[in-house]
Structure formats: C-alpha cells, structure tokens
N, C-alpha and C positions, 0 to 999 in steps of 0.2 A: 391541567389534565390530573385528576383525582386517581390515586392507586400508583402502584409500583411500576417503574420504568427499568427495565434489565438491558443491559449491553454485555455479550460474551464475546471476547476475542481471543482466539487460539493463537498462539505463537510457537515457536519452535521448542523452548524450554518450559513455559508455563501457560497456563489457561487462565484469563483474567474474567472477573465477574465484577460488574457495579450494578448497584440497585440505587435508584434515587425515587424517594416518597417521602411521607409525611415524617418519617424517621429521620430524613435528612439523606446523606449520602452514605452508603457502606459497601464494601466489597470483599473480595477475597482472591486469593492466588493458590492454585492447586497446579501440580506438575502437569504437563500435557500428556496425552496418550496417542502417540503417533499411530500405532495399530489400529485404532478405533477412536476418531476425535469426540463421537459422542459420549463415551466413557468420561473423558474430561470434563465436558460441559455440564454432564449430569451431576459430576461431583463438585464442581465449583458452584452449582446451586444449591447443593445440600451445605457446602460450607457456608454459603452466605445467608442461610435460613430464610430465604424467599419463599414465600407461598405463591404458587403459580397462579392459584385461581383468584388472587388479587392483582396480577399483572396487568396493565393495559398496554403496554408496548414492550416487544420483545426483539432486540436487533441483534444478530449474529455475524462476526466477523470470521470467516473460515479458511484454511489454507488447504482445503482438500483439492482444487484445482491445481493451485500452486504444487504440491507435492506429487500429484500425478504426472506433471511435466518434468520436474526436476528428478524424479526417481523412474521416469519411462515406464509408468504402469497404469496407463490409460486404456482407454477401449481398444480392441482390435478394429482399426479404422481403414477404411477405403477412399480414395480419392476420385471423384468422376469429373471429367474434365472434356473439353472439345476437342475433337479429333485433332492431332498434330501439337496438342500442349502436354503430352504425358510427362515432360520433365521441367514442369514450371517450377516445383520446389526444389529441384535438384540444380536447376539453373541460378536460381534466386538473383540477387545483385552482386555487385563486385565490391561490395563493402568488405574489408577487411579488418579484423580487431588490433591484427599486429601486422603493420604496413611491410616490415623489412624482414619478416621471419618467414622464410622460405620452406619450413616445415609445417607451417601452421595450418591445422584442420578446422574445417567449418563442422559446425555440429549436424548429425544427419537428420535429415528430414523426418517428421513424425511418421510420414506414409512412405515408404520406399517405392521405388517406380514399378517394381512388380505388383505392387498392390494399385495401381492407377488403371482404371477404366475409362478408354476414351469413347465419346458419343458423335455418331455422323449427325451433326447439325451446326448451323453457323447463323450469327446474328452480326451484321455490321456496325462500324462506329456510329451510324445514325440510328440504330435500333431498328433497322429494317431485315426481314428475314430473307436471308440468301439460301439457306438449305433447310427446310423444315424438318421437325421433329416427327417420324411416323411413330403410330403405335405398337409395331412390330419391333422397332428399335428401342423403344422404352422397356418392352419385355425382355428383349436381350441384355439391356443393361442391368435391370435388376437381378436377373438370372446370373449374371457374370459377378456381380457384386456378393449375392448369397453364396455362390460357389467358393468365393475366397473366405469364407467364414466370417464375414464382416459383422461386427455387432453394432457398427455406428458408421455413417459414410458423409462424407463433405461432398457437395455437389458445387461445382466453380465453373459456370461456362462464360463463354466470350461474350463480353458485353450485356450480360445478364442484368446488370445494374441499371440498363436502359429498357430491356424487355425480358422479364423474368419469368413468361409463359412456359419455357421448355424446361426451366429447373423445377418450377412448381410440378409439372407433370412427371417427372423422373422422381422428386420427393414424394408426390402421393403413391408411386408405384412402389417405391422402397419401403415406406412405412406400412403399405398394405402387406408387404411380405414380412413384416417383423424386423426391420432394420431401422434404427434411429437414423434421421435424416437431419443434418444442417445445410441450409441452402445460404449461399452467399449473398443472394438478393435479401433475404431476411437478416444475415448478420453482420453484413457490411457491403451495402451497395454503392460502392465508389470505384473508380478507376484504379489504375495500376495493379494488374493481374496478380504479380507473386505476393503484394501485401496481402489482397484480398484472399487468395488461395491460403497462404499461411494462417491468417485469422479464422478463416471457416473449418481449416483443418485443425487447428487448435480448439475450436469449439466443440467440433464432433469427438475430439480425443478425449476431453474432461466431460463433457455432458452427462453421459451415463452416470460416472462415479458422483458428481455433484447432485444429480437428481435422485439417485438411490441413497445418499447420505443425507440430504434435506428431508426426503421423503420418511426415513426411517426416524432421524431426530424429531420431526414435526409429531409423528405418530407417539414417540415416547413422551413427548412434552405435554401433547393433549392427553394421555394415558394419567400423567401425573397432575393435571389440572389446569393447564394452560386453556385460555378461551379466546385469546387473541392470535391473529395471524402471525407467523413467522416473517420477519424481515432480514434480508440479507444485505451485507454491505457491498458496494459495488467499487471499482478499481478508480473511476472517475469522479467518486464523491456520490452521496446520495443513496439510497436504499432502494430494494426491489423486493416483490414478494419471492417466496420461495419458488412459486410455480415459474415466474419469470427468469429467475436465477438459474433454475435448473435447465431451461430451454436455450438461453442465452450466457451459458457458463462461463465463456471467454471474458465476461464483463466482472468476473469474480477473481481473476488471476492475481491481481494485488490488493485484495481486500483488507488485508490486515494493515500494511502501511498507509493506505488511505485513510484507513479510521484514526490512526495517529495523527495525520496531518490535519485532519479536519476538528480533532479534539484539542489539537495545539492552536489552531485559530481561534476556537471559541473561548478558551481560557485566556489567551493573549488580550481578545477584544475585553474580557471581562475585567482583566487587569488594567486596561487603558491604553494597550500597545496595538494599534492596527498592524503593525510591520515587525515581523519577526522572522529570525532564522530559528526553525525548529529542529531538533534531532531526537530519535527516538532509538536509544541503545537499550536492547534486550538481551538475552541469552546468547543469541546466534549472530545478529547483525545489527547495524545502525543505519537508519533511515533518516536522512536529510531532507528537509523542505524549505522553500522560501514562502513566507506568508506577507501578501502586500493587500492592503485594503481590507483587512480582515478575512482573506479567504486565501486558501493555498492556491498556487498555480496549477494548472492542468495543461495536458498536451493532448494530441488526437491520436498519438502513438505511442507505444512501448515495446519491450521485448523482454523474453524470459528464456534463459538458457541459450540466448543466440538466437531464438526465433521470434521474428517480428509479428506484431499485431497492432490492429488500427482501429482500436474503440477508445473512446476518452479514458483519460488515465490521469490521476492525481501525480503532479511532476515530483517524484521522489528519486533522490540518489541514493543507493543501497551499497554498502560495503561490508565485508564478511569480518566485521570486529564487533564483539559485544562481551559481556560478563562470563560467557562460558567459552570463548574462542581459546584454542590450544595455543600455547607458546611452544616454540620449537627452534632448533638451530639448522640453517641452511647449509647448503655445500660449501658456501664461502665463509663459514663461521659467523654469520650475522644471526642476531636474535630477530626472531620473526614471530607475529601474533596472527591467528586465523589462516585462511578463512574455515579451516576445520574446526568444529565445535563439537564439545562433550555433550550438548543437548541436555534433553531431560533425564536420559537413561543411557549411562550411568550418571551422567552430569559431572561437574567438577569434583576434584578430590574432597572437597571441603562438605559435600553433601552427604559422605559417609555410606555411599551406595555402591562401592567397588570401583570409582575412578581413580587412576594413577597418575594422570598426565595433567601438567600443571596448567592452569587456566587463570584467566584475568581475575576472576572471582577468586580463586586461591592467592593470587598476590595482594588483593585486598585484605585478606585474613593476616598474612604474613606483615603486611606493614601496620597492621593495626587498625586499619579503616572499618573492618567488620570484626566483631569478637565473639567471644564463646555466649556471651548472653544476647546475641542478635539472633532473630528468626527470620530466616528468608522467607517472603511472601506471608510473614506472621506467623508460619508454624513450623517451618523447617529448621531444625536445629543444625549447628555448624561444628565440625569436625576439624579442631584447629590443630591437632598433631597432623591428621592426613594432609591437609594444605601445606604445612612445613615441609612435611616429607617431600610431596610433589616438586615444589619449587626449588629445594634443595638439590634434588636429582638433577634439575636443569642448572643449577648454578655451578655444580662441579664441572660441568661441560664446558661454560665459559669462563671459568677462573674467578668468577666474581662471588662475594659473599651471598649469602640467602636473601637478606635484606635489598644489596644491590640489586640483585638478579629481579626481585618483586618490582622495585622502582622501574627497572629498564621495562620490565612487560608492560607497564601502567603508559610509560612514556612512548613506547612503540605504538600501542592501541591509539593514543591521543595523537599522534602524527598521522595516522590514518584516518581518523574522524576529523581532523583540522582540513585534511586534504577535500573530504567530501562536504565540508561546510563551505568551502571557498568555490567547489565546482556550483553550487547552487546560489552562491552570491557573486564574489569577484569574476568569475569566468561568465557571469550574465550580465556584467556591467553593472553590479550593484555594490555600493560602498557599506561593509558590514558595521562600520562606525555608526550608521544611521539606523541601524536594527537591533530590537533586543535580542538576547539569545534565549531560547526556551527548552532546556533540557528535561526529557522525561524519560520513562521507561523506567525498567529496576536499576539500571547503571548509571543512566544518563546524569544526574545529579551529582553524583559522584566526581565527574571530570568538570563540571561546569568552570571552575577556576582558571584552570591553565587554557582552556579553550576560549574562554571570554577575553582572557588577556591577549591570546594571540590574534583574536580578530579585532581587538579593540571595541568590543561591543558597547554600546551605550548604557544598556542594563541587563540583567539576567532575571527571568521569571521562573521560579520552581513552583510549580502548582501543587496543591495539596494531593495526596494519594498518587504521586507523579508515577508510579510503577502501573497504575490502572488507567493512565490516561487515555489508551487506545480503546479500550471498553467504553470510556465515558464518550470518546469521540462518536462511536456507533450511534449515541443518542443525541448527538449535536447536528445531524443531518436528516433533512426530510425525504421522502420517497421522490424518485426522480426518473426521467425517463428520457434518453438521448437519441436523437434520430439525425441522419445523415444523407444527404444525396449528391451525386456528382451531376452538376450543371454547368459546364464549359460555355462561358458567354464574355464577351466584351463589356466592360463597364462604362456602357455609353448612355446617352440619354434614351436611346430605343429600348435599352434593358429594364427599365424601371418596372412596367407593366408585367412583363414575362416573369421577373423575378418575384413579384407580388405575388402572383398566382402560384407559382412553386413553392414560394415558402409557407403560404397559407396552406397548401396541401399538405407540407410535412407537419406542418405545426397540428392541423387536424388530426393526424395518425398519432403524434405524440400524446396529445390531450385525451385521445380515446383510451390508448394504452394505460395512460395515468389514472383515469378516472374507473378503469376496472379495478385498480388496486386501492383507491382512496377516493373520498366523495367529493373532492374538489381540485382545482387546478388553481394554486396560489400566485405563480409567476412562470413566464415563459420568456427565455432568453433566446435571441437569434445570432447567430454569427456566421461570418463566411471565410473561407479558406481563400486569398487572393494571391497573385504574383505579377510580375512584371512579365508582359508577353514575350515568350522564350525561355524563361526561367524553369528549373526543373523541381522546383520546391516553392512551398507556400508559408505564408503567415496567418493564424487567425485573428480576425479583428471582430469586435462588436459591430453588429448592424441592427441597431433598433429599427430602423426605416429602411424599406427597400428603394433607397435613393443613392443611385450610382456613384454621384458626385461625392456624398458624405462618405461611403463605403471606401471610395479611392482616396480621400482624404486621410483616413483613418489608417489604411495600409500604407500610405506614403510615411505617416508618423511613426507607425510600428517599424517599418524598415528603418527609419531613421534610428530609433532608440536600439534595435538588435544589430545593425550592422554598421551603424556609424554614418550613413549617407542615404539620400532617397533621391529617386531619378523623376521629379513631380512632372515632367514633361513627357514621361515616356507612359504609352497606355497600359493600362492594368486591365486584368483579366480575372473572373471570379472561377471557381474550379469547384467547389463544394459549398452547398448550402447546409447550414447544422442549426437544430433546434434542441435546448433543454427545456423540459416542462418540469416543474417542481410542485409538490404538494405543499401544506402548509407548514411553515418552519416549527420545529419541535418546542414544547414548552419546558424549557430546561433551565430551571432555576437552581444555579449552583448554591448549596448550604453555606450558611455564615460560619465564620472560623470560630475557633474557642474564644470566650469573652472572659474577664474577669480574672485571667492568669497572669502571675508575674514570672519573670524569667526564673527565679529561684524555684517555682513551682514546677517547672518544666525540666530542670537539671535533673540528671540521671547519675552522675558522678564524673570520673576522670578515666583517660585512657592514654595509655603510651603509645603513640604513632610515630612513624617514619615519614617526614615531609621534607623535600628538597635535600636530601642526603643527611638530615639531621634528625636524630631523636628528641621528641619533646611530649611533654604533656598537654593534652589538650581537653577542654570540658566537652561532654555528651549530652545533648538536650533531646527530649522526647518531642520529636517533629510536630506530632498531630496534638501536643498540650499548649503548643506556644500561642500566646492570646494577641489579638489585634492590637497593632500598636508597639509590640515587643519589638527592640532592637538588638541585633546578636552581631558580636566583632569575630572576625575569624582570626587566629584557625579556632575551628570548632566543628564539632560532628553533629549533625540534626539527624536523628535516627527516626525513621518512621517505620509504619507496618510493612510497606512494601516497597520501601527504598530508602537510602541514606544520602544526605547531601552534605558533601564537603565543603566548609568555607575555608579559604585560603587566607594567609596573612594580607592585612590592607582591605580585604573586603568588610563591607557592612550590610547586613541583611534586615530588612524591615517587614513585618507582618502586616498585610491589609486587610479589610474587612472579611473577606472571603477565605481567608487562610492562605493567600499567596506570599510566597517570599519574593521580595523585590529587593535585588543584591545589586550593589553599586561599589 
C-alpha cells in the first residue's frame, strides 16, 4: 500500500501518533487534551509532520466513550422496556465485587428507574406475539420519552432478539421525533435480559458523544486534506468506519487497550514469538493480555465501571498503575501507588506544570532512571528538582530516605503489575515460563527486568518505539464486523441443517455490513457459545462447519482445558451463534532497524542510578541507534524517543533485524 498509514491512539496522559510510509516508521507523542480530544489529535499530526493528502489509511483509537461512562457525562438517556420490566437495570445480578463487605454499593445504573418507560406489548420465548403493539401505544411511548427530555433512548423489549418488529416500530417513532434510538435487536440480539439491557443502555448513553466527536474530527481532517475514510478501533479488535462506530459506539468502550494488545501480537510474531504475555504501561494504567498463536484472546463480555456489556472484547486485565500514578500513605501507614493519576494536566511534578504530588515518573527521576537530558515523548523536558521535592515530601511521612522512598514506589507498582500478569496467565492455567514477556507503553520497558524474573519468562521482547506500540497496533488490524444471534438448540444429529441455515443468514448479514465499508471479505470465522444442559454459563468454541458432533467435541476439549474436567457423555446445547467477518489484513511492513552502527556509536555517556538499594554508575545508550546484532549487558539504560528500557544485572539484550531487543 503506497502512501502513508497513520495510527493515532488517545491515552489518559499522551496522544500517540505513528506514521508508516516510504520514509519508514516515525511517530510523535503529545499531551492529551481531555476537554477536546480532537485538539490533541491535530497537535499530534502536526508534530509528526504527516501530509494528510498523502495518507492512504487513517485509524483512530479513542477514549470518548470510555470517558463518558467513567465521568458520567453521556447523553440524557431513557430506557424503554416491556411492561413489568421497569427495574431490570436496578435488579441486575447477584454478583458482588466484595463478597463479605456488608456496606458495598453497586454502581448506580446509567438510567434511573424514573427515566424508564414501559410498553404494553409482549412476545413469548418462542417468538410468538402474545400482546400486539398498537400504533396508539407507539405514539404514547414516543410522547413519554420526549416528555422526559431524552437526547437518546435505549429500547429493550422482552424476547426482541427473536422478534424485533416491536422494537423497530418504536425506534422509527423515536427517530422521527428527533430522539436518538438504540435497539437491543441491533446492538445485542441475544438472551439474558439484564446484560442485553445494560449493553443497549451503554450504547444509547455514549453514541451521541462518540458520533459528534467523530463527525467533527472527520470534518477537521478532511479540511486539512485527508481523502481516505476514518477508521475507528473496536474493543474486540479490528476497525470499523466512523459511521458504524458512531451508531454502535458500545464497541469502542475499550478501543485503546485493544489496540495495544493487537499491536503487541503483531510485533511478537515479527520477533518470532507466537506466544507472549504483553503489558502496556502508560501514564494512568497498565493493561495486560495473553497472546497465543499470534493473536490476543477475546471474550464475548466485559464491563466498565461495574456496568456489564455483551459485545466482543479483547481479553485485557487492567490495573490503575502507570507512570503518572500518585504514591500515597494509607490509614495503616502503608505505601500505596494509584489508582489516582496525575494525568496529562498537571501531570507528574517532573513535568514542571504545577504538579506537586509524587508519582512513579518522579520516582524514576529520583532513582536516576530518567535524567535532565531525557525528553518525555521526545520533547518534554524534565524538572529534576520538582521531582525530588515531591518524593521527599512523601519520604518524610514514611521515615525513609528520598532514594529509599522512590525505590519503594517502584516496587509497589511492580507488585501490582505482577498480579495483573498472573491473572492473564497463571490464573488461566498457563505457565508463564513458556511465554515471552512483551513490555511496551511509555513506562513498560523500565520494569521488564524484575517482572520477567518474577514470572520466569523465557525471554523479553522490547519493540522499537515501544511507547507508540498502541498506535502501531491500530494499523495492524483489518476492518471487521461481528454478529451474534441466540439460537438455543441441542447439539444432536438433527441440528445440523438448522444450524447451517441460521449461520449462513448471520454470515450474509455480517458480510453485507463489511462490504459497505471495504471492497472485499478476506475471511469469515464461525464460533458457537456452548454449555452442558443445565449449566448457566457458556464457552465459545470454533465451529468452522455446522457439524454438531465436531462442535460438541470442541466444547468438551475447551471445558477440559478451562475447568480441568469434561463430561463427554452429557448432552451439549448450543446457545449463541457468532460470526466474525474481516477485510484484507493490512500491509504492515515493519521497518528495518539501524545498520552498520556499533555499540560505541550509540553510547550517550554514563549516569548514577539506584538499583536494588545500591548506587552505581551505568552506561546510557541511544535506543534508536542500536544496530542489528548489537549485544548489551545489564545493568544499562537504553533511552529512546518515547520510552526507556532498563536492563538489570544478569540480562543480555540483542538487537534483531527490525530493531527488536530480545532480552534473556
């Protein structure tokens, strides 16, 4: 693909831009602009020097939907339900995040019960109409919704996934009245009333914000010369057009973490590792994911701020620990780190923008891991004195020296990240010693040594421009469409023909939506959610052919792997049919690393650092100037434009042909 490809990922602290073209890979990091993300996007484009008229692909990872939910500033939303189901969001499930906390509070629903409108209609579990929907009732519902001042409405009627006619009639009436409408039969046509209602309410809550943001951004980009359509990263991997993303905005809730996971998978494959444990440590949080067979895992469900949603999501475990996380002392006198973050404004004290609270990045400066000659993101100078003052204030509360306190901050952070890495590996029955560790993000490579040692990782892969890998991941994924339908049926010989017809219909729908966005369908994957009869949960398994015996065998194997046993004589039933259609894989050729450069050419000097409670002098190398075949022994600092890698004693890193550091 000739021309430039651009990926832009908006994070809590920085907005990252990656450009891949004939000049190789280049990028930029600029502070995020939480008030208006588009400003940060345009500033990043300017800093990268890209000519929008020469861009052949433009992919964006956005946190607009995420922030709208976390900050509770989405659209004024009304929920429309079947008569008698007004409290579906209030009742929810009996899941409790803290089982023995008698005072634990569940997050309030996005739509309180006084903003729920009931409809006189009814469909039964077979999809037959028990009580029809009269036109006068539609008019009454539209009037009631408008009377509540709704900007957006979520319509979730009983068994509409089997018979969507009633939802469509109400949706048409609402849209004619100028109210944005999200229908559960379009957003998530599956059973389980609460999850379907919660997902549809989330979509209705964030869709106006996402659609407005993408429309304004698209107009700004086109005015600046962009001629290609804007693509948006989806939570489950793959991208969609801005139009589809605005309509089904719930699919963008975890857009940023998904980009990092898919970028990690791409560089791990390029380095020769199909299996890896990746973690993206940014300014606000750390996202951990397991990569197997060259792809990150996905799940059919997720949650945000305690609110469940049922759309495909990249399997990422997130903890509130990053470079901008604030260190503090709890009521018991223990040192804690995060989840509160200094963010982009004012940021850590070392940013010199008025921040005074000690953060992990300030600890790096105190320890000498970052110095006055480093530039965060390649451009932001560090205020070393401010970092020392911030950590010194915390040290006085603990009775430690400033250096000991800074080292304690880092160790607490690493303990939290280690737990996250174990969640995606050990707690899923995976031995981390068989996987490479892949650290990225602005802060990730700083911690690879202790984390790899704690997990016993086979190797560590540190990609070039590690701080921009999430933005690169945006360009590593094709346009994709996911479709799902509930079809409860026993997996017996009689089910084959029925499953084939139903899957074919879902596949046609998915391919039609995909073809409207791109000119071809490169691959189609069929999967099925299955369970033993009587179970209340399912496992997703591959179903390349609608053959009940093969699907049942795959389910038995999956159950054995997940839970340690399988009941192969028990009947299996299918619950949901899923289809994922993808366009052509992107032509993403990673640029070659530096050549003809010796280790001496890359040496920038020496720096006094604190490691393991000792002060010592370590060499500092220019990370981006290390040539293929170069070998570096730790301890050493490898300082790049957007991240720094700290090699600890006993580690040896070698540079491969595309600039990857393979550390053993």
